[in-house]
DODREN-904226 format. One record per residue (C-alpha): residue in three letters; x, y negated, z negated; residue number from 1. Coordinates in nm, 4 decimals. Last residue first. Example, Ala and Ser with C-alpha at 12.3 -4.5 7.8 and 13.67 -1.06 7.14 Angstrom:
REM residues 2
SER 1.3670 0.1060 -0.7140 2 .
ALA 1.2300 0.4500 -0.7800 1 .
REM end
This chain:
REM residues 184
UNK 1.2083 0.1715 -2.3181 184 .
UNK 0.9386 0.4179 -2.4047 183 .
UNK 0.9022 0.7488 -2.5825 182 .
UNK 1.2740 0.7537 -2.6601 181 .
UNK 1.4494 1.0613 -2.5195 180 .
UNK 1.4697 1.3102 -2.8020 179 .
UNK 1.8050 1.4234 -2.9362 178 .
UNK 1.9294 1.7767 -2.9919 177 .
UNK 2.0986 1.7730 -2.6496 176 .
UNK 1.9867 2.1104 -2.5231 175 .
UNK 1.6801 2.1687 -2.7369 174 .
UNK 1.5546 1.8157 -2.6806 173 .
UNK 1.5785 1.8625 -2.3053 172 .
UNK 1.3999 2.1947 -2.2904 171 .
UNK 1.1033 2.0822 -2.4991 170 .
UNK 0.8866 2.3937 -2.5425 169 .
UNK 0.5756 2.2894 -2.7374 168 .
UNK 0.6026 1.9276 -2.6200 167 .
UNK 0.5833 2.0459 -2.2559 166 .
UNK 0.6494 1.7566 -2.0148 165 .
UNK 1.0270 1.7064 -2.0573 164 .
UNK 1.1352 1.5111 -1.7475 163 .
UNK 0.8431 1.2667 -1.7209 162 .
UNK 0.7269 1.3651 -2.0716 161 .
UNK 1.0081 1.1547 -2.2165 160 .
UNK 0.7962 0.8484 -2.1471 159 .
UNK 0.9202 0.5762 -1.9138 158 .
UNK 0.7613 0.7158 -1.5974 157 .
UNK 0.4096 0.7578 -1.7346 156 .
UNK 0.4327 0.4181 -1.9090 155 .
UNK 0.5018 0.2260 -1.5885 154 .
UNK 0.1393 0.2290 -1.4747 153 .
UNK 0.0063 0.0882 -1.8031 152 .
UNK 0.2726 -0.1831 -1.8179 151 .
UNK 0.2227 -0.3084 -1.4619 150 .
UNK 0.4362 -0.1727 -1.1800 149 .
UNK 0.6049 -0.3923 -0.9181 148 .
UNK 0.5433 -0.2670 -0.5686 147 .
UNK 0.6743 -0.1159 -0.2495 146 .
UNK 0.4555 -0.1290 0.0637 145 .
UNK 0.4891 -0.5068 0.1058 144 .
UNK 0.8667 -0.4926 0.1475 143 .
UNK 1.0313 -0.6853 -0.1344 142 .
UNK 1.0661 -1.0659 -0.1281 141 .
UNK 0.8329 -1.1492 -0.4202 140 .
UNK 0.9869 -0.8756 -0.6351 139 .
UNK 1.3423 -1.0117 -0.5929 138 .
UNK 1.5789 -0.8220 -0.8214 137 .
UNK 1.9167 -0.8519 -0.6512 136 .
UNK 2.0110 -1.1680 -0.8446 135 .
UNK 1.9454 -1.0007 -1.1809 134 .
UNK 1.6382 -0.8439 -1.3375 133 .
UNK 1.4131 -0.5396 -1.3403 132 .
UNK 1.0866 -0.5447 -1.5334 131 .
UNK 0.9377 -0.2510 -1.3460 130 .
UNK 1.0141 -0.1499 -0.9905 129 .
UNK 0.8351 0.1042 -0.7754 128 .
UNK 0.8878 0.2926 -0.4527 127 .
UNK 0.6210 0.5517 -0.3775 126 .
UNK 0.6375 0.6712 -0.0164 125 .
UNK 0.3057 0.7619 0.1501 124 .
UNK 0.1730 0.4691 0.3534 123 .
UNK 0.5128 0.3130 0.4297 122 .
UNK 0.6418 0.6531 0.5351 121 .
UNK 0.4072 0.6309 0.8366 120 .
UNK 0.6219 0.3467 0.9755 119 .
UNK 0.9117 0.5864 1.0201 118 .
UNK 1.2538 0.4277 1.0783 117 .
UNK 1.3846 0.5436 0.7408 116 .
UNK 1.1141 0.3306 0.5669 115 .
UNK 1.3656 0.1036 0.3882 114 .
UNK 1.3443 -0.0507 0.0399 113 .
UNK 1.4767 -0.3591 -0.1347 112 .
UNK 1.3600 -0.6215 0.1156 111 .
UNK 1.5832 -0.8700 -0.0716 110 .
UNK 1.8862 -0.6533 0.0019 109 .
UNK 2.0734 -0.5389 -0.3091 108 .
UNK 2.4405 -0.6486 -0.3208 107 .
UNK 2.3393 -0.9550 -0.5262 106 .
UNK 2.3414 -0.7671 -0.8575 105 .
UNK 2.0611 -0.5499 -0.9830 104 .
UNK 2.0024 -0.5015 -1.3565 103 .
UNK 1.7519 -0.2280 -1.4399 102 .
UNK 1.4672 -0.2496 -1.6912 101 .
UNK 1.2842 0.0074 -1.4789 100 .
UNK 1.3662 0.1421 -1.1322 99 .
UNK 1.1200 0.4028 -1.0077 98 .
UNK 1.1765 0.6265 -0.7057 97 .
UNK 0.9309 0.8518 -0.5209 96 .
UNK 0.9728 0.9996 -0.1715 95 .
UNK 0.6365 1.1051 -0.0273 94 .
UNK 0.7319 1.1382 0.3400 93 .
UNK 1.0591 1.3168 0.2629 92 .
UNK 1.3974 1.1458 0.2820 91 .
UNK 1.2201 0.8310 0.1666 90 .
UNK 1.4512 0.5283 0.1623 89 .
UNK 1.6422 0.3642 -0.1167 88 .
UNK 1.7604 0.0652 -0.3149 87 .
UNK 1.8906 -0.0888 0.0062 86 .
UNK 2.2429 -0.2233 0.0479 85 .
UNK 2.4122 -0.5260 0.2033 84 .
UNK 2.2400 -0.8241 0.0482 83 .
UNK 2.5366 -1.0203 -0.0852 82 .
UNK 2.8996 -0.9155 -0.0960 81 .
UNK 3.1038 -0.8678 -0.4122 80 .
UNK 3.1768 -0.4973 -0.4001 79 .
UNK 2.8450 -0.3839 -0.5407 78 .
UNK 2.6623 -0.3398 -0.8690 77 .
UNK 2.3480 -0.1658 -0.9945 76 .
UNK 2.3138 -0.1394 -1.3729 75 .
UNK 2.0759 0.1056 -1.5402 74 .
UNK 1.8165 0.0580 -1.8137 73 .
UNK 1.5993 0.3423 -1.6792 72 .
UNK 1.6420 0.4781 -1.3273 71 .
UNK 1.3550 0.7195 -1.2660 70 .
UNK 1.3774 0.9646 -0.9791 69 .
UNK 1.0950 1.1727 -0.8365 68 .
UNK 0.9265 1.5104 -0.8631 67 .
UNK 0.5698 1.5738 -0.9773 66 .
UNK 0.4604 1.7207 -0.6435 65 .
UNK 0.0945 1.6659 -0.5526 64 .
UNK 0.1710 1.3610 -0.3350 63 .
UNK 0.3585 1.5918 -0.1017 62 .
UNK 0.7148 1.6598 0.0222 61 .
UNK 0.9207 1.4657 -0.2345 60 .
UNK 1.2562 1.3950 -0.0692 59 .
UNK 1.4306 1.1159 -0.2607 58 .
UNK 1.6956 0.9331 -0.0584 57 .
UNK 1.8549 0.6859 -0.2997 56 .
UNK 2.1297 0.4214 -0.2934 55 .
UNK 2.1041 0.3238 0.0721 54 .
UNK 2.3703 0.1773 0.2978 53 .
UNK 2.6201 -0.1042 0.3312 52 .
UNK 2.9397 -0.0449 0.1355 51 .
UNK 3.0768 0.0623 -0.2035 50 .
UNK 2.7474 0.0466 -0.3943 49 .
UNK 2.8016 0.1113 -0.7664 48 .
UNK 2.5344 0.2696 -0.9889 47 .
UNK 2.6186 0.2408 -1.3585 46 .
UNK 2.3943 0.4661 -1.5651 45 .
UNK 2.2129 0.3693 -1.8861 44 .
UNK 1.9470 0.6337 -1.8176 43 .
UNK 1.9025 0.8475 -1.5082 42 .
UNK 1.5840 1.0520 -1.5314 41 .
UNK 1.5464 1.3159 -1.2644 40 .
UNK 1.2652 1.5313 -1.1294 39 .
UNK 1.4159 1.7024 -0.8295 38 .
UNK 1.3859 1.6524 -0.4559 37 .
UNK 1.7210 1.5494 -0.3111 36 .
UNK 1.9423 1.2392 -0.2962 35 .
UNK 2.1651 0.9987 -0.4875 34 .
UNK 2.4345 0.8834 -0.2443 33 .
UNK 2.1967 0.8212 0.0408 32 .
UNK 2.4704 0.6146 0.2082 31 .
UNK 2.7314 0.4103 0.0224 30 .
UNK 2.8697 0.5699 -0.2924 29 .
UNK 2.9431 0.5380 -0.6624 28 .
UNK 2.7891 0.7018 -0.9687 27 .
UNK 2.9110 0.6171 -1.3191 26 .
UNK 2.7245 0.8057 -1.5884 25 .
UNK 2.5965 0.6910 -1.9294 24 .
UNK 2.2992 0.9263 -1.9246 23 .
UNK 2.1812 1.1903 -1.6807 22 .
UNK 1.8680 1.3954 -1.7388 21 .
UNK 1.7912 1.6487 -1.4703 20 .
UNK 1.4893 1.8594 -1.3870 19 .
UNK 1.4519 2.1356 -1.1318 18 .
UNK 1.5827 2.1263 -0.7766 17 .
UNK 1.7946 1.9205 -0.5396 16 .
UNK 1.9523 1.6313 -0.7271 15 .
UNK 2.2482 1.6080 -0.4907 14 .
UNK 2.4835 1.3366 -0.6197 13 .
UNK 2.7405 1.1905 -0.3792 12 .
UNK 2.5634 1.2341 -0.0463 11 .
UNK 2.7808 0.9873 0.1429 10 .
UNK 3.0654 0.7623 0.0218 9 .
UNK 3.2024 0.9708 -0.2653 8 .
UNK 3.2705 0.8576 -0.6222 7 .
UNK 3.1193 1.0508 -0.9124 6 .
UNK 3.2126 0.9769 -1.2722 5 .
UNK 3.0595 1.1905 -1.5418 4 .
UNK 3.0254 1.1996 -1.9137 3 .
UNK 2.6650 1.3022 -1.9148 2 .
UNK 2.4213 1.3766 -2.1851 1 .
REM end
């Protein structure tokens, strides 16, 4: 578990390699402030957008990689303005980010996601939302290459196996002595 507060404008949290589980953290920034190519589950975290920019820049290099970020039951807030930040953009062509059961305030742009100026990223990036809510959650106004997951699709990202795939050798459970709930 995490008792952590990070507040930098750019490149705040570098999730570069391996697997991370962050819970109950406060992460603040403006541009690509959660970035890298790891497998990460962020649960019950407060993500605060200080200025216009992008929350995530996930850099999965191929569709065969199992990396990506899952934000589960998080809160995304801003400094009071409306529609000034994107949820993310693909740092690598196959960037993958899932937001599930997450509150988004009005700071999130209706488009939600950005292609980093590369139209080809729209064919390969995987940006998903699942049962999010709040004024910044606008599934009908999102870019057409991002999508809302259905229950069956979301399950693979909400299960503990996303970050702890081997039930015979559960690294996460051994370190925190608590299992991540199977689903939200």
